[in-house]
C-alpha positions in Angstrom: 7.0 161.6 53.7 7.0 165.2 55.1 4.7 168.0 53.9 5.2 171.7 53.8 3.4 174.0 56.2 1.0 176.7 55.0 3.6 179.3 55.7 6.3 177.4 53.8 4.0 177.0 50.8 3.1 180.7 50.8 6.8 181.6 50.9 7.5 179.3 47.9 4.6 180.8 46.0 6.0 184.3 46.7 9.4 183.2 45.4 7.9 181.8 42.2 5.7 184.8 41.6 8.6 187.2 42.2 10.6 185.4 39.5 7.7 185.2 37.0 6.2 188.6 37.8 6.3 189.6 34.1 5.5 186.3 32.6 2.1 185.6 34.2 -1.1 187.6 34.2 -2.5 186.6 37.6 -4.3 189.8 38.7 -4.8 188.9 42.4 -2.5 186.9 44.8 -3.6 185.9 48.3 -1.1 184.9 50.9 -2.2 183.4 54.2 0.2 182.4 57.0 3.2 183.6 55.0 4.5 184.8 58.4 4.2 181.4 60.1 7.5 180.5 61.8 9.4 183.6 61.0 10.4 186.6 63.2 10.3 190.3 62.8 13.3 190.8 60.6 12.3 188.1 58.1 8.7 189.5 58.2 10.0 192.8 57.1 11.8 191.3 54.2 8.7 189.3 53.2 6.6 192.5 53.5 8.9 194.4 51.1 8.9 191.5 48.6 5.0 191.4 48.8 4.9 195.2 48.4 7.1 195.1 45.3 5.0 192.3 43.9 1.9 194.4 44.5 3.1 197.1 42.1 1.8 195.0 39.2 -1.2 193.2 40.7 -3.4 193.1 43.8 -1.8 191.3 46.7 -3.8 190.3 49.8 -1.9 189.0 52.8 -3.3 187.8 56.1 -0.7 188.4 58.8 -0.2 188.8 62.6 3.3 190.1 62.2 3.8 193.9 62.7 6.9 194.2 60.5 5.1 192.6 57.6 1.8 194.6 58.1 3.8 197.8 58.1 4.8 197.3 54.5 1.3 197.4 53.2 -0.3 200.2 51.2 -3.6 199.6 52.9 -4.3 197.9 56.2 -7.6 196.1 57.1 -8.6 194.5 60.4 -10.9 191.5 60.9 -12.9 191.5 64.1 -15.3 188.9 65.4 -18.8 190.2 66.3 -21.2 188.1 68.4 -24.9 188.9 68.5 -27.0 186.4 70.3 -26.2 183.0 68.8 -24.7 184.5 65.6 -21.0 185.1 65.1 -19.7 187.0 62.1 -16.4 188.4 60.9 -16.3 192.2 60.2 -13.7 193.5 57.8 -12.8 197.2 58.3 -10.2 199.3 56.5 -8.0 201.2 59.0 -7.4 204.9 58.6 -3.8 206.2 58.5 -4.3 207.4 62.1 -5.4 203.9 63.2 -2.6 202.0 61.6 0.1 202.8 64.2 -2.3 201.7 67.0 -2.9 198.4 65.2 0.8 197.9 64.5 1.5 198.5 68.2 -1.2 196.0 69.1 0.5 193.5 66.9 3.7 194.1 68.9 1.7 193.3 72.0 2.1 196.8 73.4 -1.3 198.4 73.1 -2.0 198.8 76.8 -0.1 199.2 80.0 3.1 201.0 80.6 4.7 200.1 77.3 1.8 201.5 75.1 3.6 204.8 74.4 6.9 203.1 73.5 5.0 200.6 71.3 3.1 203.4 69.5 6.3 205.3 68.9 8.0 202.2 67.5 5.0 201.5 65.3 5.1 205.0 63.8 8.9 204.6 63.1 8.3 201.2 61.5 5.5 202.6 59.3 7.7 205.5 58.2 10.6 203.2 57.2 8.8 200.1 55.9 7.1 201.2 52.7 8.7 200.3 49.4 9.2 203.4 47.4 
């Protein structure tokens, strides 16, 4: 017997919720690993579907895929903070000015010679990815 991965289950849930968007009253949906095993183009499609679903409810999505993250209305980052023998996760909402930098980092182009190209690409992606 085979089982579905977390990403596959998240994508099935997205499909079901998209069909029954008006029939259920679930106020908050959380998707984790929905981007597992997909590339940039599919990530953009998933992002737009999640964005559309978010018109009627709160949608939270954990992602490492730039094309998916660019579709969000708000963008948060989670950072690990270590102090002595304690480790904690710090959640911080990014400003509009910080978003392109984070999207470029997700592309893998936040430093070195390709940083300017990555930042330009991130700005273009943000400008074209939001669902109207």
